[in-house]
N, C-alpha and C positions, 0 to 999 in steps of 0.2 A: 521591585521585581527581582526574584532570585535568579541565579545563574542556571543555565541549562546544563545538566551533567550527563543526562542520558537522552539521546534523540532517536526517535523511531521514524524511519523513512519508509513510507508505504509506496510501493512501486507496482505499476501494471506491466512493466517490462516492454513497453512500446517506446518509440522515439520520444514521446512526451515525458518519459521518466528522466531523461538527461537534464533538462533545465531544472527540474524539481530536485534532482540529486545535487546540482551545483548550489542551490540554496541551502540544502542540508549541510553540505560540506563547508559552506561559509559559516554556518552556525557552529559546526564542530571546531573549526579553527578559532572562531571568536571566543568560544567558551571552553576550549580544550575538553570537549565532551566526547563521550563514547557513542558511536553510531551503530544502530541496529537496522537491518532491512527486513521488511515483511512484504510478502507477495501472497495474496489469497486467491486460491482457485475455487471458483464457485462450482459445486457439483452440477453436472449436467441435469440431474433430476430436479434440482432447484431452478436452474435456468429455464428449463422447459416445462415446469409445472408438475413434474413427476408422472406425466401421462404418456411416456414414450414406450411404444409397444415392443421394445427390443432391449437386449442386454448391452449396456453402454460401458461395461467395466473395462474392456480392452481399450476403448477410445479414451476413457478417463485415465487409464494408466499411461497412455502415450502423452496425453496432455501434462500429466504430472512429471514424467521424465523430461519432457521438453522444458517445462517451467523450471525444474530443478537445475538443468544445464544452463539455462539463460540467467537464472538468479545467481548461480555460482560465478558465471562469467561477469555479470554486472557487479557483483560484490568484489571480485578480484580486481576489477578496474578501479574500485574505490578503496582498496586496501581494507575491506571489511572481512574479518576472518569468518570461516564457515559457521562457527558456533554462534555468531551474531547475525546469521541469515536464517530467517524463519519462513518456511513454506507451509502454508496452512490451507485446509479445506473448510469451506463454509461461506456464510454471507459476509462479503468484504467489510461492510461498515461495523458489524458487531465483532468480527474476528480481529480487526485492527484495534478496536477499543480494548478487547480482551488482552491482546498481546501487550499493548501499552500499559495496561493495569498490572499485568504479571511482571513486566520488566521494571515497573516504577518509572516509566518514561516521564520526562518533564515537558516534552513537546512532541507532537506528531507533525511531520511534514508530508503533505499530500498534494497531488496535482488537482486542479479544478479547471473545468472547461468553461466556467462562467456562464452557465445556462440561465436562461430567462424564461418567464412566462410558464407555459404548460410543462416544459421540460424540467424546470426547477420544481414545480409542484409534484411531479412524478418522482422526484428524488434523484440524487446522485450519491455516489459513494462519499465524496468529500462532504456533502451536506449532511449525510447521515453520521459521519465521524464527528463533524463539527458540533452537532447538537447532542451527541451522546458521550463525548470524551470527558474524562475527569481532569485532563491536563490541557495545556495550551495546544492550539492547532494552527499551523501555518499552511494556508491554502495558497499554492503557487499557481497563478494563471498560466494555462498551457493551451495549445491548439492554435487555430487560425488567428492571425493578426488582422485587425480591421482598420 
């Protein structure tokens, strides 16, 4: 196994991102690697099937500004410079893979809620990234402890 030189941490900017970030930071320290952050905003038209009878551009702009602020704050807390913070629009699983490919990432670190049954069949971002990535993927279990 080769060393990880470039790590991409995919965050949803919720409380669940914190334990995932801790795992990514452990890899950064272990391999003296470069850390990048990515947060993907799913356009409202995609999330709601494109059949929304109103202009959502102002809402989308507010979501983007809020996400930009949260990502900047999250990145600053991890000492990740702004040029390594990526705020992207699109489908999370495909955009995370695309950013990882563009960066030449060696591993993607992402949170997983450990869904089972029907929820797993319907898909999750972590599952989509895992099955489409060209590099290693570390899925960190987050959410409720049982």
